[in-house]
C-alpha positions in Angstrom: 0.0 0.0 0.0 1.3 3.4 -0.9 1.8 6.1 1.8 -0.7 8.3 0.0 -3.4 5.5 0.1 -2.6 4.8 3.7 -3.1 8.6 4.6 -6.4 8.6 2.6 -7.7 5.5 4.5 -6.8 7.2 7.8 -8.6 10.3 6.9 -11.7 8.3 5.8 -12.0 6.7 9.2 -14.7 7.8 11.5 -13.1 7.7 15.0 -14.4 7.9 18.5 -12.9 7.8 22.0 -15.2 6.9 24.8 -15.4 5.8 28.4 -18.1 4.2 30.5 -18.6 4.3 34.3 -21.1 4.7 37.2 -19.8 8.2 38.1 -22.0 7.9 41.2 -20.8 10.4 42.6 -18.5 12.3 40.3 -15.1 13.4 41.7 -12.1 15.4 40.7 -10.6 12.1 39.7 -13.4 11.5 37.2 -12.7 15.0 35.8 -9.2 13.8 35.1 -10.6 10.9 33.2 -12.9 13.2 31.2 -10.0 15.4 30.3 -8.0 12.3 29.2 -10.9 11.3 26.9 -10.9 14.8 25.4 -7.1 14.8 24.9 -7.2 11.4 23.2 -10.1 12.5 21.0 -8.2 15.6 19.9 -5.0 13.6 19.3 -6.7 11.3 16.8 -9.3 13.8 15.5 -12.1 11.8 17.0 -15.5 12.3 18.6 -15.3 12.0 22.4 -18.2 10.6 24.3 -18.8 9.8 28.0 -21.4 7.1 28.8 -22.7 6.5 32.3 -24.7 3.6 33.8 -28.4 3.5 34.5 -27.9 2.0 38.0 -29.8 3.6 40.8 -30.1 2.4 44.4 -29.7 3.7 47.9 -26.5 1.7 48.6 -23.9 2.6 45.9 -25.9 4.6 43.2 -27.8 7.4 44.8 -28.1 9.6 41.7 -30.6 8.9 38.9 -29.3 8.7 35.4 -30.8 12.0 34.4 -29.2 13.8 37.4 -25.8 12.4 36.6 -26.1 13.6 33.0 -27.2 17.0 34.2 -24.2 17.5 36.4 -21.7 15.8 34.1 -22.5 18.2 31.3 -21.5 21.1 33.5 -17.9 19.8 34.1 -16.9 17.9 30.9 -14.2 19.5 28.7 -15.3 21.3 25.6 -15.4 19.1 22.5 -16.8 16.0 24.1 -20.3 14.9 24.9 -22.3 12.9 27.4 -24.6 10.3 26.0 -28.2 10.3 27.3 -29.1 7.1 25.5 -31.0 5.0 28.1 -30.9 1.9 25.8 -27.2 1.3 26.4 -26.6 -0.6 29.6 -23.0 -1.9 29.3 -19.9 -1.3 27.2 -20.7 -4.2 24.8 -24.0 -2.5 23.9 -22.1 0.8 23.6 -19.4 -0.6 21.3 -22.0 -2.3 19.1 -23.9 1.0 18.8 -20.7 2.9 17.9 -20.0 0.3 15.1 -23.6 0.7 13.8 -23.1 4.5 13.9 -20.3 4.0 11.4 -17.2 4.4 13.6 -14.3 2.4 12.3 -11.7 3.4 14.8 -12.8 3.1 18.4 -10.8 3.8 21.5 -12.2 2.7 24.9 -10.6 4.4 27.9 -10.9 2.3 31.1 -9.2 2.1 34.5 -6.2 -0.3 34.6 -8.0 -2.4 37.2 -10.8 -3.3 34.6 -8.6 -4.1 31.6 -9.1 -7.9 31.8 -12.9 -7.5 31.9 -13.0 -6.6 28.2 -10.7 -9.1 26.6 -13.5 -10.3 24.3 -14.6 -6.9 23.1 -12.1 -7.0 20.1 -13.8 -10.2 18.8 -17.3 -8.7 19.0 -16.3 -5.4 17.3 -14.7 -7.3 14.5 -17.9 -9.4 14.1 -20.4 -6.5 14.3 -18.4 -4.5 11.8 -17.6 -7.5 9.5 -13.9 -6.7 10.0 -14.2 -3.0 9.1 -13.8 -1.5 12.6 -11.1 -1.9 15.3 -11.2 -1.1 19.0 -8.3 -0.2 21.2 -8.7 -0.5 24.9 -6.5 2.1 26.6 -5.7 2.0 30.3 -6.2 5.2 32.3 -3.7 3.8 34.8 -6.0 4.1 37.7 -5.9 7.9 37.5 -9.6 8.1 38.2 -8.7 7.6 41.8 -6.3 10.5 42.0 -5.5 11.3 45.6 -8.2 10.1 47.8 -11.1 10.8 45.5 -13.7 8.1 45.0 -17.5 7.8 44.7 -17.5 5.8 48.0 -15.8 8.7 49.8 -18.3 11.1 48.3 -21.3 9.0 49.4 -19.8 8.8 52.9 -19.3 12.5 53.1 -22.9 13.1 52.0 -24.1 10.6 54.7 -22.1 12.3 57.3 -23.4 15.7 56.1 -19.9 17.0 55.4 -20.8 19.5 52.7 -17.5 21.4 52.6 -15.4 18.3 52.2 -17.9 17.0 49.6 -17.4 20.2 47.6 -13.6 20.0 47.9 -13.7 16.6 46.1 -16.1 17.7 43.3 -14.9 18.5 39.8 -14.3 22.2 39.0 -17.1 23.9 37.1 -20.0 23.5 39.5 -21.4 26.6 41.2 -22.1 26.6 44.9 -25.8 26.3 44.1 -25.2 23.4 41.8 -23.0 21.7 44.4 -25.7 22.2 47.0 -28.3 20.7 44.7 -26.0 17.7 43.9 -25.3 17.2 47.7 -29.1 17.2 48.4 -29.8 14.7 45.6 -27.1 12.4 46.8 -28.4 12.5 50.4 -31.9 12.0 49.2 -30.8 9.0 47.0 -29.1 7.5 50.0 -32.4 7.6 51.8 -31.5 10.4 54.1 -34.3 12.8 55.0 -33.3 16.3 55.8 
């Protein structure tokens, strides 16, 4: 293959970089993940999309899907989007949808602790695309837990009514009013009556 043809094929590719997680509750560490997705998308001239789970319960998932989408849109970097597609429940369904949407170069950003969970994804993407699409699974090297940030910690802070500490761990971009609203929704989702 000539170099010119190779460059043409690269430019004809429709590319996407995505991640998927619970983000319940979002932290500064998650914001680092969102920024990494945006950086990767810019690097390969791709669309960048954040997908979040539909899970909601009083133990580990206090926020409803629509609430997560609402708050995530306020903190994600410019140039990427948050999907509000409620039909997508896991990363296999997401990857299949991306193939159906015509993406031929797919990058899935995931924490290093989850890499082994998606070993078969390559096989399915190849099958769904009839060999026309590829997926690359890229480790975020555990950076979503930068410092002591975690959804578990955020839920604990909400339970203990520690608003200031909760705010300290939130991504940048939320106003005080939005942070207060998020804190209230987390407490309510955990079954705490104020």
